[in-house]
N, C-alpha and C positions, 0 to 999 in steps of 0.2 A: 411214640416214637423217640422224643425225645432221650429216652432211656435206651431202645435201639440204635440209634445215630453215637451215642458214646460207649458202646459195648465195646470190646476189641474185634479187631478186623479178622474174619475168620478165613480169608482168605481172596485169590485174584483169581480172574480170569478172562480170557479175550471173546467179546461179543460182536459180530458183524449187525453195524448197523445200517440199516435197508435208507436210500437217499431220501430226501424230504425237500420235494419239489417245489415249495409254496416259499422256502427260505433258501433256495439254491444250494443246498445242503450235497455234496454227492455222497455215494454209499462209503464207510468207512469200520475199518476195525480201531475198536477201541479199547482200552485196559480198565478193567471194573475191579474195583472191591467190594466184596459181601459181607455183611453183618447178619447174624443167625441168632434166633431167641423163641425159647418155648412161651408162650401167652394164653391166659383163659379169658374168654369173653364171658359174662353172664350174664342169663336173659332179664330185661328189665323187669322189674317187681310190678309194674300194673300189667304184664303181658302175661297170663294163667292159664293159656291153652295148653292142652295135654301133650298135643302134636308137637311143641317146643321145648327143647332141651333148657333143662337150668344153667347149663353151662356149657361151653365148648371149646376143646383144646386144639389150639393153632399152633401152626408155625410161622413166624416174621422173619419176612428177609429184606433186608435194606440193602441194597445195591445203587453206586455211584463211581462216577469217573475217578480214576486213583490221580491224587495229588493236586485236583483242581475243581473248582463246582464248572458243573455241566448236567450231563442226562444223569437222574436219578430216582429210583425207583424203591415203592415201598410193597411188597407182595403179602398177603394173607392167604396160607395155604393148609386145608384139611390133610391134606399129604403127609405122611411122618415121613422124616428127614432125620437118616444115622449117619450121614458121611459129607465131606465136602463135593463129592461126585453129586451126590443128587442135589445139593444145594445148585450146582453149577446145572445141573440137566433140566430144572426148574427155570431157574435163568434164561436158558436158551428157548426153552419152550413160551416163555414170555415175549422173548424177543423176536418170537417168528407168528406173535399174535395178531399181525398184519392181516396172514393168509387166510386166520380162520374169520377174521372181520370182513375179508373181501369174498370169503365164499360164500358168507353169509347175504351177503350183499346181492350175490348174485341170485342166491335160491330164492330172496322176495324182490329185487326191483327188477332182476335179467328175466328170470322165467316165471315171476307171475304166481308163486303157489297160491296167494292167500285167493287169490281171485277164482279158485276152485270150491273156496266155501265148503270145506268138508266140513262133517256135522257129527261123522265119528270115528270112535277110534283108530279101529280096523284099517276105514278109508286114509283116513290120514296118515296113518303109518305107511302106507302104500304108496300115498303120495309123496311123502317125504324122504322116501327112499329110492324111487324113482327119482324124483327130480334132483336128488343130491345126486348123482352118477352123472346127471348132465351138468350139473352145476361144477364138480370136478371136471369134465370135458374141456366148457370152456374157460375156466380158470388156467387149465392147463395149456391149452390153446394162447390166452393171453401171455403167459411169461414165456412160454416159449418163443412165439413172437415177438420178444422184448427182447430175449435173451441172444436169441441163434434165430434171426428172421429169414437169414437167405439159407437154411437148409431145405433140402425137400420136403414137399408136404407130403410124401408117401411116408413119413414118419408117423405121421397122423392118419391119414386117411388112405383106403384102400383105392387102386388104380382106378375102378369104376366112379366111386367117390367125387375124386379129382378131377373126372375128366366132364363128369355130368356140370359140378360145379363151374369147372371153366367155360365151359361151352354157355352155360345156361347164364352166365353173371355177364358175359362179355356178348352174347346173342351171337356168335361164331362157331362156325363147325370146326373152325380150325382147331387142333389140340397143339399146345408148345411143347417143344421137346423137353424144356426143362420148368419146374413150375414149383417157385418157391412157396415155403409157410406162409409169407407176408404178403405173396399175393393171392395165397387162398383166403387168408381172414380179411383182405379189403377185397376180395369178391364174396365172400360170407355179409359183410357189411352193405353190398350191392341188394344181395337177393332181401336181405332185412331191411331195406327201404333206405341206405345211406344214396349219395350222389356217385361216391367212389372217387372223389376228387384229390388228388394227391394233397392239396392244402387241409383236407379235413382230417388228416391225421388218423390214426389207427380206430376202427369201431368200435364201440362202446357192446357192453357187455348185452345188452338188450338186443340192440342190431344183430349181434353175433349170434345170441339166442334165436331169431328170429330167421336169421337164414339160415340157420341148421334145420330148423323147422320144415323150411320150403325145401331146401334140398331132401332132407330126408321122404318128404311127400312126394317130389320130386322120381326119387329114386324107386320110390314102392310105386307109382304110376307106372314106371320105363317098364319094371320089372313084371308088374301085373298084365301090361300090352304084349312082354317077349312070350 
């Protein structure tokens, strides 16, 4: 890593950094310099397993804020890098890693996929595919709710879905003229077990998942009766 730090700067780019609520840092754009170098990692001598390669050809990328101490990343990848554009693409992918981490958190903690205890590959693959679609829907809901909470819930839910959601969560037959995405997410939380008080903040992914489960069960029951 010392050798990579001391290598010439390969280029510069602007990276959008997400906010850090713990340290009260807002989202921002920062200029970053990057260094790139081909490296070879050899297999430890004590490891003689046949499935382990003797060596790995990797690309090492060092990224840091331009002109000052701050954010810095060391990236190792097996992806072949031939241009500055490809380096910048890898850095941008890493900058969005939190979305991937959030997706897996929803898949595990929100959807609780592990509770299914699938024991064979076929069933595990099917469940992972099914729950991944649901996890993406929840991820989309939560971030749309933060970015543009006042948009119509009709962007995400069809008319029948949001009307059933609104009436059942509020235990009322009155259907509002407008129903925002923020209201829909709060009502999903109510169906999922939260109290729905304004001071509670936005529902968590587990409550949203449980709310969606209840909502689609209600819709299936309603369609069966009709």
